[in-house]
C-alpha positions in Angstrom: -0.3 0.1 0.0 2.7 2.2 1.0 4.6 1.2 -2.1 1.9 2.2 -4.1 0.9 5.9 -2.3 4.7 7.0 -3.5 4.3 5.8 -7.1 1.5 7.3 -7.8 3.2 10.5 -5.5 5.7 10.4 -8.5 3.6 9.9 -11.5 1.7 13.0 -9.8 4.6 15.3 -9.5 5.8 14.6 -12.9 2.4 14.8 -14.6 1.8 18.6 -13.3 5.5 19.6 -13.6 5.6 23.7 -13.5 3.3 23.0 -10.3 5.2 20.4 -9.1 8.4 23.0 -9.9 6.8 25.4 -8.1 6.1 23.8 -5.1 9.4 22.3 -5.2 11.5 25.7 -5.1 9.6 27.3 -2.8 10.0 24.4 0.0 13.8 24.7 -1.4 14.2 28.6 -1.3 12.4 28.0 2.8 14.5 25.1 4.0 17.8 26.5 2.5 17.1 30.0 4.6 16.2 27.5 7.5 19.5 25.9 7.5 21.1 28.6 6.6 20.1 30.5 9.6 19.7 27.1 12.2 24.4 26.3 10.7 24.5 29.6 12.3 22.5 29.8 15.3 24.1 26.7 16.3 27.1 27.7 16.5 26.9 31.1 18.0 25.0 29.0 20.6 28.0 26.7 20.5 30.8 29.3 21.2 33.0 27.9 24.5 31.4 24.6 24.8 33.9 22.8 23.2 36.1 23.0 27.1 35.3 19.5 28.7 34.5 22.5 32.6 33.0 24.7 30.0 29.9 25.1 33.0 32.1 25.7 35.6 33.9 27.5 34.3 33.8 31.7 35.5 35.1 34.9 34.1 35.6 37.7 36.8 34.4 41.3 36.0 34.6 44.4 37.6 31.9 47.4 37.2 32.5 51.2 38.7 29.5 53.1 39.8 29.0 56.7 41.5 27.8 56.8 44.4 24.2 56.9 43.7 25.2 53.6 42.3 25.0 54.9 38.6 27.3 52.8 36.2 29.8 54.4 34.3 32.3 50.8 33.4 32.2 48.1 32.7 35.1 45.2 31.9 35.6 41.7 31.0 38.9 42.2 32.6 39.8 42.9 37.0 42.7 44.3 38.2 46.1 42.0 39.1 45.8 41.7 42.7 42.8 40.0 42.7 44.2 37.1 41.5 46.4 36.2 44.3 43.3 37.7 46.8 40.7 35.3 45.5 42.5 32.5 45.8 43.1 32.9 49.4 40.2 34.4 50.5 37.8 31.7 48.3 39.9 28.3 49.1 36.8 26.5 46.9 38.2 28.1 43.8 39.7 24.8 41.9 42.2 26.7 39.9 43.1 30.6 38.6 44.0 31.7 34.9 45.4 34.5 33.9 45.7 36.5 30.5 47.2 40.5 29.8 46.6 40.8 26.0 50.2 43.3 25.4 47.9 45.0 22.2 50.2 45.7 19.1 53.1 43.4 19.7 56.4 43.4 17.7 58.1 40.5 17.0 61.7 39.4 15.2 63.5 36.3 14.3 66.7 37.3 12.2 65.1 38.7 9.3 61.3 38.3 9.9 59.5 41.2 11.8 55.7 41.1 12.4 53.6 43.2 14.3 51.9 41.4 16.2 47.9 41.7 17.6 46.9 38.6 19.2 50.0 38.9 21.5 48.2 37.3 25.8 50.6 36.5 29.1 49.3 34.2 29.5 50.0 31.6 32.8 50.7 28.1 33.4 47.1 26.7 34.4 46.0 28.4 31.4 46.0 24.4 30.0 44.2 23.4 33.7 41.2 25.5 33.6 40.2 26.0 29.5 40.9 23.0 26.9 43.8 23.6 23.9 45.3 20.9 22.6 49.2 21.5 22.8 50.9 20.0 20.0 55.1 20.2 20.9 55.7 21.0 24.3 54.9 20.5 27.6 52.0 22.1 28.7 51.9 21.9 32.3 55.5 23.8 32.0 56.0 25.3 28.3 54.4 28.8 30.3 56.3 29.0 33.7 59.6 30.8 33.3 59.5 34.1 32.4 60.3 35.2 29.0 58.8 31.9 27.1 56.4 31.5 24.8 54.2 29.6 22.5 52.9 30.0 19.4 50.2 28.3 17.7 50.9 26.0 14.3 50.1 28.5 11.7 52.3 31.2 13.7 55.4 28.9 14.7 55.5 28.0 10.3 54.6 32.1 10.1 58.3 32.7 12.0 60.0 29.7 11.7 59.1 27.3 7.9 59.8 24.2 8.8 62.8 24.0 11.6 61.9 22.9 14.5 60.3 25.9 16.2 61.0 25.0 19.6 64.5 26.8 22.0 64.8 29.0 18.6 64.3 33.0 20.1 62.0 35.4 19.4 62.8 39.0 19.8 59.8 41.1 21.7 60.0 44.9 20.7 63.7 44.4 19.5 65.1 44.2 23.1 63.6 41.1 25.1 64.2 37.5 24.1 61.7 34.9 24.0 62.3 31.2 24.6 59.9 29.0 22.2 58.7 26.3 24.6 55.3 24.8 22.8 53.2 25.0 20.0 49.5 24.2 20.0 45.9 24.5 17.6 44.6 27.8 17.2 41.5 28.1 19.1 38.4 26.9 17.6 36.3 29.9 15.6 33.4 28.9 18.9 35.7 30.8 21.7 35.6 34.0 22.9 39.5 34.7 22.5 41.9 33.6 19.9 45.4 34.3 21.4 47.7 32.9 18.5 51.3 33.3 20.9 51.2 33.1 24.7 53.9 34.7 26.8 54.2 33.5 29.7 52.7 35.4 32.9 55.9 35.3 35.5 57.4 37.6 32.3 54.8 40.5 34.0 57.7 40.0 37.1 60.1 41.2 35.6 60.7 45.0 36.4 61.9 45.8 32.7 58.2 44.4 32.0 55.6 45.4 34.5 56.9 44.7 37.7 56.1 42.0 40.9 55.2 45.2 42.3 52.5 46.6 40.0 51.3 42.8 40.0 50.8 43.4 43.8 49.9 47.0 44.0 48.1 47.8 40.7 44.3 48.5 42.0 44.0 51.0 38.5 45.0 48.7 36.1 41.6 47.1 34.8 43.1 44.6 31.9 43.7 40.9 32.9 41.1 38.4 32.0 41.1 36.4 35.5 39.0 32.7 34.6 37.9 30.8 38.2 37.3 26.9 37.6 34.2 26.3 39.8 33.5 23.1 41.1 31.0 21.3 40.1 27.5 22.5 41.0 28.5 25.3 43.0 26.5 28.4 44.0 27.9 31.2 42.2 25.7 34.1 44.0 27.2 32.9 47.5 30.6 34.3 46.8 29.2 36.7 44.6 27.6 38.4 48.0 31.3 38.0 50.0 32.7 39.8 46.5 31.2 43.9 48.9 33.5 43.0 52.1 36.4 41.3 50.0 36.9 44.7 47.7 36.5 46.7 51.3 39.1 44.4 53.0 41.9 44.9 49.9 41.7 48.1 48.3 43.2 50.7 49.7 40.0 53.3 51.2 42.1 56.5 50.4 41.9 55.8 47.4 38.0 56.5 48.0 38.7 59.6 50.1 38.2 57.0 53.4 35.1 55.3 51.8 34.4 52.1 51.2 36.0 50.7 47.7 32.5 48.6 47.4 30.3 51.8 47.7 32.1 52.1 44.0 33.1 49.6 42.3 32.2 45.8 42.4 33.2 42.4 41.3 30.8 39.9 39.5 31.3 36.6 37.4 29.9 35.9 34.1 30.2 32.2 33.4 32.1 31.1 30.0 29.5 30.1 28.1 27.3 33.1 28.5 30.0 35.6 27.3 29.8 35.4 23.7 25.7 35.9 23.5 25.4 38.1 26.7 28.3 39.8 27.8 28.5 43.3 26.5 30.9 45.4 28.4 32.8 48.1 27.2 35.8 45.8 27.4 35.9 42.9 25.8 38.2 40.8 24.8 37.1 40.3 21.1 33.4 41.3 19.2 30.6 39.5 21.1 27.3 38.3 19.3 24.1 39.0 20.7 20.8 37.0 22.1 19.1 39.4 20.3 20.5 39.0 16.5 19.7 34.8 17.1 16.7 35.6 18.3 16.0 37.6 15.0 17.4 34.9 12.9 15.1 32.1 14.2 12.3 34.1 13.8 12.9 34.8 10.3 14.0 31.2 10.1 10.4 30.1 11.1 8.5 33.5 8.9 10.3 31.8 5.8 9.5 28.4 6.3 5.6 29.2 7.3 5.7 31.0 4.2 6.4 28.6 2.1 4.8 26.1 3.7 2.0 28.2 3.1 2.8 28.5 -0.4 2.7 24.4 -0.9 -0.8 24.9 0.7 -2.0 27.7 -1.9 -1.2 25.8 -4.9 -2.1 22.4 -4.3 -5.5 23.9 -3.6 -4.7 26.1 -6.8 -3.9 22.5 -8.8 -7.3 21.0 -6.8 -9.6 21.9 -9.7 -6.9 19.8 -12.3 -7.2 16.6 -10.2 -11.4 17.1 -9.7 -11.7 13.6 -11.6 -9.3 12.3 -10.3 -10.6 12.0 -6.8 -13.7 11.3 -7.9 -13.3 8.7 -9.9 -11.1 7.8 -6.7 -13.7 7.9 -4.1 -16.4 6.2 -6.9 -14.2 2.7 -6.8 -14.1 2.9 -3.4 -11.1 5.2 -2.1 -12.1 6.0 1.2 -11.7 9.6 2.9 -8.2 8.6 5.2 -6.7 7.0 1.9 -6.9 10.7 0.2 -5.9 12.1 3.3 -2.6 9.4 3.0 -1.7 9.6 -0.6 -1.9 13.4 -1.3 0.4 13.9 2.1 2.6 11.3 0.5 3.1 13.6 -2.1 3.9 17.1 0.5 5.9 13.9 2.7 7.8 13.1 -1.0 8.4 16.5 -2.4 9.4 18.3 1.1 12.2 15.1 1.0 13.0 15.9 -2.4 13.2 20.4 -1.3 15.8 19.0 1.6 18.3 16.8 -0.1 18.3 19.6 -2.6 18.2 22.2 0.3 21.2 20.6 2.2 23.0 20.9 -1.6 22.3 24.9 -1.4 23.9 25.0 1.8 26.5 23.0 1.1 27.8 25.3 -1.5 27.1 28.5 0.1 28.5 28.3 3.1 31.6 29.1 2.0 31.1 32.2 0.5 28.7 33.2 3.4 31.1 32.6 5.7 33.7 35.2 3.9 30.5 37.7 4.0 30.1 37.1 7.3 33.7 37.0 9.2 32.8 34.3 11.1 34.1 30.0 10.6 30.4 28.2 9.3 30.7 24.2 8.9 28.3 22.5 7.7 30.0 19.8 10.1 28.0 21.3 13.6 24.7 19.9 12.1 26.8 15.8 12.5 25.9 15.4 15.7 22.5 13.3 16.5 20.7 15.8 18.4 20.3 17.9 15.0 20.2 14.6 12.6 17.5 13.4 14.4 15.6 16.5 13.9 16.9 17.4 10.8 15.4 14.0 9.7 12.2 14.3 10.9 12.0 17.6 9.6 10.7 16.7 5.7 7.8 14.7 7.9 6.7 17.5 10.1 7.1 20.5 6.6 5.7 17.9 4.8 2.0 17.4 7.3 1.7 21.5 8.1 2.0 22.3 4.1 -0.1 19.0 2.9 -2.6 18.4 5.8 -4.5 21.5 4.3 -5.4 20.4 0.1 -5.3 16.9 1.7 -8.7 17.6 3.5 -9.7 19.9 1.1 -9.4 17.7 -1.4 -10.6 14.6 -0.2 -13.8 16.2 1.2 -14.8 16.6 -2.3 -18.5 14.8 -3.3 -18.2 12.5 -6.4 -20.8 13.6 -8.2 -20.0 17.0 -8.6 -16.5 16.3 -9.1 -16.9 14.4 -12.0 -19.1 16.7 -13.6 -16.2 19.7 -13.3 -18.4 21.7 -10.9 -17.0 21.5 -7.4 -16.3 24.8 -5.6 -14.4 25.8 -2.6 -16.4 27.5 0.6 -16.7 30.5 1.8 -13.9 29.0 4.8 -11.6 27.9 3.0 -11.6 30.9 0.5 -11.2 33.1 3.7 -8.8 30.6 5.1 -5.5 30.7 2.3 -7.0 34.6 2.1 -5.8 34.9 5.8 -2.0 33.0 5.1 -1.3 34.9 1.7 -2.4 38.2 4.6 0.6 36.5 7.1 3.3 35.9 4.0 2.6 39.6 3.0 2.3 40.6 6.1 6.2 39.0 7.1 7.2 40.5 4.0 6.0 43.6 3.9 7.9 43.9 8.0 11.3 42.6 6.7 11.3 45.3 3.7 10.7 48.3 6.4 13.1 46.4 9.2 15.7 46.5 5.5 15.1 50.2 5.1 15.9 51.0 9.0 19.3 49.1 9.3 19.7 51.4 5.6 18.8 54.6 6.7 20.3 54.5 10.2 24.1 53.1 8.4 23.7 56.5 6.3 22.8 58.8 9.1 25.8 57.3 11.2 28.1 57.5 8.3 27.5 61.1 6.9 26.4 62.8 10.5 29.4 65.5 11.8 31.9 63.7 14.0 32.7 66.9 15.0 36.2 65.7 13.7 37.5 65.1 10.9 38.9 61.8 10.2 39.9 61.9 6.4 43.1 61.2 5.2 44.7 60.2 8.5 47.2 57.8 9.0 47.3 55.8 12.7 50.5 53.6 13.5 51.0 52.4 16.8 53.7 54.2 18.7 56.7 52.3 19.4 58.9 52.9 22.2 61.7 53.4 20.5 60.6 56.7 19.8 60.8 57.7 23.6 64.5 59.6 23.0 64.3 61.1 19.7 60.1 61.6 18.8 61.5 65.6 18.5 63.6 64.3 15.2 61.4 62.0 13.7 58.5 64.5 14.2 60.7 67.3 12.4 61.5 64.5 9.5 58.2 63.3 9.0 56.8 67.3 9.0 59.4 68.3 6.1 57.4 66.7 3.7 54.5 69.0 1.9 52.0 66.2 1.8 52.1 66.3 5.9 50.0 68.6 7.3 50.3 67.3 11.3 51.3 65.2 13.1 50.3 63.8 16.8 50.2 61.5 19.5 47.7 60.0 22.2 46.7 57.1 24.6 43.9 56.6 22.1 42.8 57.8 18.7 38.5 58.3 17.5 36.6 55.3 17.5 38.4 53.6 20.2 36.7 52.7 23.2 37.0 55.8 26.5 38.1 53.4 29.6 40.8 55.5 31.6 39.3 57.4 34.6 41.7 59.2 37.2 39.6 61.0 39.1 38.2 64.4 38.8 38.9 67.1 41.6 37.0 70.6 41.2 36.5 74.0 43.4 34.4 74.1 46.0 34.9 76.8 48.6 38.4 76.7 49.5 39.4 73.3 48.0 39.5 70.5 45.7 36.6 68.1 46.4 36.3 64.8 44.3 33.4 65.2 41.6 30.7 62.7 41.2 30.8 62.1 38.2 33.3 60.1 36.1 35.4 62.0 33.5 37.2 60.2 31.0 41.0 60.2 29.7 42.7 60.8 27.4 46.4 60.9 27.4 47.5 64.1 24.3 50.6 65.5 22.9 50.6 70.2 21.6 49.0 68.3 18.0 46.0 66.6 18.3 43.1 69.0 18.4 44.6 70.4 15.6 45.3 67.5 13.8 42.2 65.9 14.2 40.9 69.5 13.1 38.5 69.5 17.1 37.0 72.4 17.2 37.9 75.0 20.6 34.5 76.8 22.2 36.7 78.7 24.8 40.2 79.0 25.4 43.3 77.9 23.4 44.8 74.6 22.8 48.2 73.7 24.5 51.2 75.2 23.4 55.1 74.5 23.2 55.3 77.9 24.7 54.0 77.6 27.7 55.7 75.8 30.0 53.3 76.0 32.5 50.6 73.8 29.9 52.6 70.7 31.4 49.7 70.9 34.7 47.5 72.9 32.0 43.8 70.7 31.0 42.0 70.9 28.3 38.2 69.5 28.7 34.9 69.0 25.8 31.6 70.6 26.3 29.9 67.7 28.4 33.1 68.0 30.9 31.6 71.6 32.3 28.5 70.7 31.9 28.8 68.1 34.4 31.1 69.8 36.4 28.4 72.9 37.1 30.2 75.2 34.9 27.8 78.4 34.0 29.6 77.7 30.4 33.0 76.6 28.3 34.0 80.3 29.0 34.0 80.7 33.1 34.9 76.6 32.5 38.7 79.0 31.2 40.7 79.6 34.3 39.3 77.2 36.8 41.3 75.6 39.0 40.8 70.9 38.5 42.8 68.2 39.3 43.4 64.9 37.8 44.2 62.0 39.2 47.6 63.0 41.4 47.5 66.4 38.8 46.7 69.4 40.1 46.3 72.8 37.5 43.8 75.6 35.2 41.8 74.8 33.0 43.4 76.4 30.1 40.6 75.1 27.0 37.3 73.9 26.9 36.8 71.6 22.9 33.1 70.6 21.3 31.7 67.9 21.9 32.4 65.7 19.0 31.8 61.4 18.5 35.2 60.1 19.5 33.5 56.8 20.3 31.0 55.2 18.1 27.4 55.9 18.3 26.4 53.6 20.5 27.5 55.6 22.6 26.9 59.1 24.0 29.1 61.6 24.5 30.7 61.3 27.5 33.2 63.9 29.3 36.6 63.8 28.4 40.1 65.9 29.9 42.5 65.9 27.3 45.9 65.7 29.3 49.4 66.7 28.4 52.0 63.6 28.1 55.1 64.7 26.7 58.1 61.9 25.5 59.9 62.1 28.4 56.6 61.5 30.6 54.7 59.8 27.4 51.6 57.7 27.9 51.0 57.2 24.0 49.8 54.3 22.0 49.2 55.5 18.6 50.8 58.7 16.4 48.3 60.2 14.1 49.4 61.6 10.2 47.1 64.2 8.8 48.1 63.5 5.1 47.3 65.7 1.8 47.4 65.5 -2.0 48.9 62.2 -3.5 48.7 59.4 -0.5 50.8 57.7 -1.8 54.1 59.1 -1.4 53.1 60.4 1.8 52.6 57.3 2.9 56.0 56.4 0.7 57.7 59.2 3.3 56.2 58.2 6.2 57.4 54.5 5.1 61.0 55.9 4.5 60.7 57.8 7.8 59.9 54.6 10.0 62.3 52.6 8.9 65.2 54.7 9.3 64.2 55.3 12.7 63.0 52.2 14.2 64.7 50.0 10.8 64.5 46.0 13.2 60.6 47.3 14.0 57.8 46.3 11.5 56.5 49.5 9.6 52.4 49.0 9.5 50.0 51.5 9.0 45.8 52.2 9.3 43.6 54.9 7.5 41.3 56.0 10.1 37.7 56.0 8.2 38.7 52.4 7.2 38.9 51.9 11.5 35.5 54.4 11.2 34.0 52.1 8.6 34.8 48.5 10.6 32.8 50.6 14.0 29.4 49.7 12.1 30.3 46.7 10.7 28.0 43.9 12.4 25.1 46.6 11.9 26.0 46.6 8.0 26.0 42.9 7.8 23.2 42.3 9.7 21.3 44.9 6.5 22.8 42.6 3.7 21.1 39.6 5.6 18.1 41.6 6.4 18.1 42.6 2.3 18.4 39.0 1.2 15.7 37.7 3.6 13.2 40.1 3.0 14.2 39.7 -0.9 13.6 35.8 -0.8 10.5 36.2 1.9 8.6 38.8 -1.1 9.2 36.3 -3.6 8.1 33.2 -2.1 5.3 35.1 -1.2 4.5 35.9 -4.8 4.1 32.1 -4.6 1.2 31.8 -3.2 -0.4 34.7 -4.1 0.2 33.2 -7.4 -1.5 30.0 -6.4 -4.3 31.8 -4.8 -5.3 33.6 -7.6 -4.6 30.7 -10.0 -6.9 29.3 -7.7 -9.5 32.3 -7.7 -9.7 32.9 -11.7 -9.9 29.0 -12.3 -13.2 29.3 -10.4 -14.1 32.0 -12.7 -13.9 31.2 -16.2 -17.0 30.9 -16.8 -17.9 34.6 -15.7 -14.9 35.9 -17.5 -16.2 34.4 -20.0 -19.9 35.6 -20.1 -18.0 39.4 -19.3 -16.1 38.7 -22.4 -19.0 38.4 -24.0 -20.8 40.9 -23.0 -18.0 43.0 -23.9 -16.0 43.7 -20.7 -12.4 44.4 -22.2 -8.7 42.9 -20.9 -8.0 45.8 -18.7 -11.7 46.1 -17.0 -11.0 42.1 -16.3 -7.2 42.2 -15.1 -8.4 45.2 -12.7 -11.4 43.6 -11.3 -9.2 40.5 -10.7 -6.2 42.0 -9.0 -8.7 44.7 -6.7 -9.1 41.8 -4.8 -5.8 40.2 -4.0 -4.8 44.1 -3.6 -6.9 44.3 -0.9 -5.7 41.6 0.9 -1.9 43.7 0.0 -3.3 46.7 1.9 -4.2 44.4 4.7 -1.1 43.3 5.4 0.1 46.2 5.4 -2.2 47.6 8.0 -0.8 44.8 10.0 2.5 45.0 9.4 3.2 48.6 10.9 2.6 49.2 13.9 4.5 45.3 14.2 7.8 46.5 12.2 7.4 50.0 14.1 7.6 48.5 17.9 10.5 45.9 16.4 12.5 48.5 14.8 12.0 51.4 17.9 13.4 48.5 19.8 16.4 47.9 18.0 17.4 52.2 17.5 17.5 52.0 21.1 20.7 49.9 21.1 22.1 53.6 19.6 22.8 56.9 21.2 22.3 58.8 18.6 19.6 57.6 15.8 17.4 58.0 13.2 13.2 59.0 13.3 11.4 56.5 11.5 10.1 58.7 9.0 6.3 57.2 7.3 8.0 57.7 4.0 9.5 54.3 4.8 6.2 52.4 5.4 4.4 54.0 2.6 7.1 53.1 -0.4 7.5 49.4 1.9 3.1 49.3 1.2 3.7 50.5 -1.9 6.8 48.0 -3.3 5.1 45.0 -1.8 1.5 46.3 -3.8 3.6 46.6 -6.6 5.6 42.7 -6.6 1.5 41.4 -6.3 -0.2 43.1 -8.6 2.7 41.6 -11.1 2.0 38.3 -10.3 -1.5 39.1 -10.2 -1.5 40.4 -13.3 0.2 37.9 -15.1 -2.1 36.1 -14.2 -5.2 37.9 -15.3 -3.8 39.4 -18.0 -3.4 35.7 -19.9 -7.5 34.7 -18.2 -8.2 38.2 -19.6 -6.9 37.3 -23.6 -8.2 34.0 -23.5 -10.9 32.6 -26.0 -14.3 33.2 -24.5 -15.5 29.7 -25.8 -14.0 27.8 -24.2 -14.9 29.0 -20.7 -18.5 28.4 -21.8 -18.0 25.3 -23.2 -16.8 23.8 -19.6 -20.0 24.0 -18.7 
């Protein structure tokens, strides 16, 4: 019996090739999207779960707040003294491991020089907490001695080729030699951190690198990623509850004017497997994902598959007119209703299985370009687990059942007497259901169109908004300590070329995050009082404001003509406002203390977007730093005219002063573009999914219009005989379907507004959604629907009316 049903199903699919192809194509597209999104979602949900002890590993976090409890800074890192104190005060901690990112690090082996970005100091307990496969060397000892380094196999090949890398010496900053003690496999793509090179943590005890005293007492350098391995089932909430007392016991109360440190800073614990999707700290090892994005794409996958299922229902129902006599004959010769239902469901499931196999092939072929576009490393292998394969195997049965049950029930209910005469007619309830399904399809499509438009509008707004500084033709280079003693000579040589307008140094550059804060003190009566609000610090030289063309609204810039400027300050307008001074002009000459430096305010800049538009403009202080007292990480060079000539001169000068240090530069506007990569990818994906959704919805509309026109062939023939024009008949047939799209728009508009309003709230500065975006989305949907319906309507209106009348 089952074999017979499959044979008949296959014959029917071959018999009605066009409709079968449309059904197959629609389901294939829907299932392909679902499998692609499923691969992405599984990849996102798998982060850090490759570690055997993933559910027992926690990252220690630190936040800072004002006395009234308002959080000003959230960090995924903590200060170095916390590590030993945590191990001593909480004996339940089984292991602690720490990593310190070293930033852009110049490394050299013989003539090979590279600027490495993913360099970390790591301790020997790393391998007891995380699962890292060591290829060469002893993981128990490889990071125990000072001045040892481990590399990934790819990095080892880059430096040493086919030579044995062990015991080779790599120079850091052309000064410190590190012996290679091990090679390890790269951290998996679904890890939240990816060290390419790891230097022994004990190296930091050397005074020239960091110093043992700093490791014990520096509570301000919150740059250390600290991970705890806890016992299985340990209630971490109990440890978190003890953190305030822990802070008050060990931290210096003098740093908080005698108050308890726990009133101003807090520690937290973050589950390792929650970091990628749930952690959005001000400082992270890498850019994390977002659980909201997982929810959004899950919903998109569901809706696209749902639209594809609706298509099958509508197209199969439309095909019922062609199969009416077949159904009547089956019933006359004794076929029961349940047998007919099983027959139609077998066709649906067979078609869905074919679509699933094709979707897997599409997935396999589209993953490489998708990875290239998204920067991810998705693999079809993530589906090859029984927990995933079983649902994928059952999916064709479920999708086939959902898609086929309505047409099966509908067609199996035909009366034999009427179907054999060709007089069957669908009831009003069935027509209403099909219309409701089409409304649902177009509602989803219009929501995606609006979402895409809003995302692109926000991207355009961020790219074109006035930033308050000039980011064009600014070349940035990492500052090298080798320039400490001869920076002025380097600067003069750089400025000797006509294509160079200015050069400056700073601790941070625009597009970066503002994390540094030493505490500000302002006038209060006859003394200076600690300001309750945070003012973020940027260390600059005399030329920083001029290089970025940041305008002053009061006072003056730092000048080499004033020796007292080393104890002076330049604030931004937001800092003046938060301090409570009436205007930028009144701030000039005021006493101001920042950290341990006391001086006068000499200038106030206009507010500008130092960070991305996800963040509000915050109070800032620009602190003058000099090569004699350096706090620099970046060199910024403003160029004009021939870019190639300017870059050639910069490189030539760099190699003159730093011949044994790798040269590398970045244009600031390129770095600016990377701030919104996530939104750009989201816009691209929304565009793709919106096009797919509207395309599949049109297939559904094609099915409904084909069914409706089939039912009205006699009426159309009579109208034609009585003189109705082709345009009149097309308008008659189209208006009912355009009403459905109008209803869909009416439903979609408020839903799209709510969803995108929530999305825009993630930006401190964003657009206000305009009415024309919604209007254009509705018009676009109606236009596509009109083209779809008109194609069939024109064909029906142009047909010979005699044929329609003879069918009676």
